[in-house]
N, C-alpha and C positions, 0 to 999 in steps of 0.2 A: 495717560495724556490730554483727559480734562484738565488736569493741572496745568501740567504744562503750556498749553492752548491756554489759559484763562490767565495764566501770568502773563505772556505773552499781549494778551489781549490790555490790562492793566496797562501793561509798560507805555504802547502804543496810544492808550486814548486817554490815558492821565497825567501825560505831557503837561507840565506848566508853561501852554504856550502863551507870549504876549503878544498876539496879532490874529488876524485872520487871513483866510486864503484869500487874494483878487482873483478874483473871478476870470482875468485875461489871463493869469496862469492854469488854470485847474481846465479853460477852453485848452490851451496849446497841449497839454498833459492828455487831452480829452482823442483830441486830432492824433498824435502820437499811434494811443491804444489803437483806434479807426482806424488804421495806416498799417499798422501792423495785423491787425486780423485778417485786413485783405490782402495783403499779400504771402504771408503766412499759411493763410487757410486757417489760422488759430484762434486762439481765444486770448483775448485780452483783457486784464482785470486793473480798475484806477480804482485803489482805493481813498476814500476822503477821512484821516484818522482825526479832525476837528468834529465831523458832524455826523461819523458812524456810519456809512456809508456807501457803496462802492457802485461803479458804472461799468457795466461789461459788456463787450461786447466781441463778437463770435464771427470766425469764416466757416468754411465750411465743414471744419472738424468736428464742430458739433452735430451735426448732421451723423454723422458717424458715430459719437457717441451719446446721442438720442438725450441730449443736454439743452439748455437754452433755445435760442431762436435764431440761425442763419439771419446778418444784415439786419436783426433789430439789437436795438441800445436796450440792455434792464437795467433797469437800477433796483438794488435790494438797500436796506435798512440791516445792514452788516458791512465788517470789513473782512469777512470769509465766506468763500464761494462754496460752501458745503454740498450743491448739488455736483459738483465738479469731485470733491474730493469722495463722494458715496461712489464714486466709479474707480476709483485707487484703491492700492493695497493699504489697509488699514498701519501696517507698520512703517510703512515710507512716509505716509501720513506723517506718524509719529516725529520719524527724524525730520524730517521737514519742520518740522515746528519747531523742534532743539534747535537745529542749525539756524532757521528765522531767528533765533532769541539769540543765541551767540551775536548772529550780523549787528544786531539792533544794537545791543550794549558794545558791539567793538566800533559800527558806524560813527557812537557819539563821542568817542576818541580820534575822530579825524576832521580836519577843521572844513568847514562845511563847502568851501569852493571846490573840494577834491574830491567830495560824497557820493558824485555820482560818475567814479571809475570804479566803482565796487559794484558786485551783484553777485546773489546767492545763484548758483546754478546744478540743477538738482537731476535727476533720471530717475521717472516715477513708473513703478508696472501697474497695472493695472488690477482690477480685484478679479479680473475673470483671467484664469490662466490661459483659456482656448484661445485667448482671443489674439494672443501673437503683435501683441503691441504695445506699446510705452510711452511716458510722455516725455516731454525734456521743459522743464521750470526754469526762468529766471527770474527774476525779482532784484527791484532794483527801489532803494529810498529817497525822497529827494523833503528835502530841507529847506526853513523859511531862515531870514536873515537872524532870527531869534535861535538859532540852531536846534529848532524841535524840527522832528519826521513830520511833514503835515502828508506826505501823499506816499503810497508804495503801489508800484505798478508791478503787477502780475504777469506774464507772458507764457503761454502753453502751444507747443505744437507737437507732433510727433516728432518722438527718435527714427535716427536713421535704422537703429541697432535692435533688438528687444533685450530689456534690464533683466541679468538673471539677478539680480540683488539692487538693495539703495545704493546711488552716490551721488555725496553732494558733496560742495565746495565753495568758501568765498572765494570770488576772483577779483582780482586787481583788469578790470576790461583794457586798460593805457598801456599794461608792460607782459600781462600773461602769468603775472606771479599770485600762485594759490597760497592765501592768507590761510585757510584753514581747510582741512580735508575730513568730514564728517566718518569715511568710513577706517582713514588711518590713525584717526583722533581718537574715537570712541574708546577704543581702549584703556586710554589713559584719563581720559574724562573722571574715572572713582580713583583712588591709590589703590598699590597691592591690598594694604592693609582692609580699606574701604569693603572692599571686592571678597576679603576672604569674612569677612562679619557679616555680610550681607548673605554670603552662602550659608554661613550658619544661622542664621536668623530664617531662610530660607527651609531649612532644614530641620525648624521648628527649635532647636536652641534657645532659652535663655540668656539675658546678658551675664545673668552669674555663673553659668557653664561654660560661655564663649571665654569670659575673664579667667576662667580658672584653665581652661585650655588653652591661653595665648599668653600665661603669665601675666597678663594686665591688672588693670585694676576694674572695679565697675565702672567708677568714674568715668576713664577710659574707653571706657567700651561706648557709654553711654555720649560722651562726647562725638566718638565717630559716628554712630544711630545719629545724632543730632547733623551733621554734617553732610551724610548722606541724604535727608530730607531738606536740606537747605539747597545742596548743590542740582538734585532731580526734580526740585520744586513740588513734593509731593507732603501727603498729609499725614502718612503713615506708610512704615516697614511694608505690610504687606502688596501697597501700590510700588512701591521702588523694588521688590522683588520681583514683580510683575513686568515691569516696565526694561529692566536691567535685562529680565531673561529674554525679552522681545530682541531687544537691541543686540543680543549678543553679550554684555559686558561681565556676565557672568554665568 
């Protein structure tokens, strides 16, 4: 999970931005975040990707979760709201990171003036299975005239029903179209051959054995292994097997 998060952090924070965030724009989005927290009793996290910091606005939900402070703005030196993530199911947080990585890659292909129409929406389970509650999460990216993503706005509030598993999608809020749905597309993230090889690696088989069993060359096995590491943003096959198992890809 750390590597997926680290890769997302790198892509968000190391953009080749050509300007600075105008203060009036930041203030406008801060007001939006504050109004959401007040109206929805939720938590709004506005992340400044230029300066690697976030502003957290909390409604009454913060008292229920025992985090942050209601009606107080908190500024943290990070773009990640770790205190909140600690309350959530770890596997759901992993899938959230992965979907947000896809979202960042996708949003860069959309004209700047249309980017505000897209968001990630997720249903996240609490890590306490007895709580009987889950959270709805929405995230928007906002870009400047140089096409860099300069702000991320995350909105959290209680979901109306208990999530039995992670659900997430990239949504066009203007027309309701789903661009990508995590639950349905996860199984296609790796090819059938990549899954087959990953299962064999998980079982302790070496590349030479896999090549013989699948009637392919060792070089082909090595190429598949490298593709798996690149797709999953991990350093080794042990991490790949662990994450793929958690996400039920294998």
